[in-house]
N, C-alpha and C positions, 0 to 999 in steps of 0.2 A: 664239824664238832658233833661228838656223840652225847647222847643224852643217856644218862643211866635210868635204867628202870628197877628203882629198890623194889624189893620183896622179901617175904619169907621164904622159910626152906619148902613150909606146906606149899604155898602157891608157886616155887620153882618146879617142883615134882610136878605137882598139876598141869601145869602150862606143859612141861615134856612129856606126860602121859597123854597130853590130849593132842600134842604134834602128832606122837607114834600111830594114835589112833586114825588118825586122819590120814597119814602117809600108807596104811595098811587099808584097815577095814574101807574106809573114805576111798580110796584112790581102787580099791578092787571094785566096790557098789557101782563106781562111775564107769569103770571098764564096762563092766557087766552090762548096764544100762546103753552105753554106746555099742555093744557089740547086738544086745536085743533090738536096738532101733536101726542097726545097718540090715539087720538079716530081714526087715520089713520092706525092703524093696530101693525103689529109687530115692537116693539120697537128696535130690534135688528140690522134693516138695517132701520131705519127710522132716513134719513139726517135732517128733519125737525125738530123732536124731539131733537135730539143733538145741533141742531142751537139754539133750544131755551132754553135748559139747561144751555148751553155755556153762553146767552144771560142772563140767571137768575146769573149766576156766578160773569159775569161783573159789571151787575146792583149792587149785593150785595158788590163788592169789592167798587166802586164808590162811595156808601152810605158810609160806613165804613173811606176812604178816606177823604169824608167831613165834615164827624162828628169828626174825630181826628183834621181838621184843626178849626173846630168851639170849640172843646173841649180847645184848644192851643189859641183861638182868647183872644187879649184883645182889649177892645173897646178906640180909642182915642178919648180924648177930645179937639179938635183942639184950644180951647181958652188957653190951657196951654201949648204949644208948642212953643219951643226957635225958633224966629224968625232970629236969627243971624247967622245960619249955617243952612247947608241943612240937613235935617230930614225927617223923615217920614211923608206924607200928605205935603210937603214943594210942593210948584209951584216954579218951577226954571228955569229960561230963561239963557241960555247957547249960546256960540258964538263959532263955531268951530274955532281955530286959525288959520288953513291952510287956509280955504277958506273963512273964513266970513260967515257963515251960522249962523242964529240964531235960535234957538227952542227953545219953552216949555213945558216944561212935568211937572207932577204930580208922585210925587213919592208916591208908594202905597205898599200895600203887594201883594205877589205873587198873592193870589187866585183874588184879584182886577184888576190886571194888564190888560188893553186893551190898546194896541198900537194906534187901530183908534181912539181911545178917548185922546190919549199921556198920557196914564197912563201905567210908567212903573215900574218894580217892583224893591224894594230897593236891592233885590237880584240878579239881572241885571248885567252884568260888567258896563253898565254906572250908572246906580242906585249906585253899590259900591265904585265908582270912584268919584260919586259927596256928599255921605255922608258925613257931618262933614265940608265942605266946606264953605267959606263965600263969600260975595260978592269981587268981585276981585282975590278971587285966581284961581289957574289954576288946574284943574282935569285932573287927566292922566289916560284913560282909554285905557287897554291891548286889541287888538284884534289878529284875525289871521295874518292878514296883518300889523300890526305893530301898536304903540302907537298913540291914537290920544290925543289931548291936546283941552280942550272946557276949556272957561272963563267963572265965574261964574258974569251973567249982575246982574241979578233981582232974589230977594228972596222973596215969600209972602203966606199965608199959606190959 
């Protein structure tokens, strides 16, 4: 069973560009580091060579992981989204019922999540708690310190 990775066109394009960058510049840099380390002599005792080969393995693993995300990506047309409840790409303003603090987040895919930009993953505990809720509903989010309750104040795309 494949799991879809829903994202915006912007997120899809950014991911495509990152993969291309890793495949070109990233691979060139790793190959150069391996060649330089190889030129330094005996490979059996060459820590630089081992480190460069490890870096190559990590780069290829990252490329593979990102390509899987892209292969399972489904670009979402924001104009087709239901704005009556919280879905992926919703902008949702919530109020913490305990302290009254209000915050606004955009729910995005795992690959687009960026807390500094107030973009949270739909797979995060908060994202999971908010999905499917409508204005006025209470979302209960489980945390290690107990459940938090948030009221849905506003929804938009």
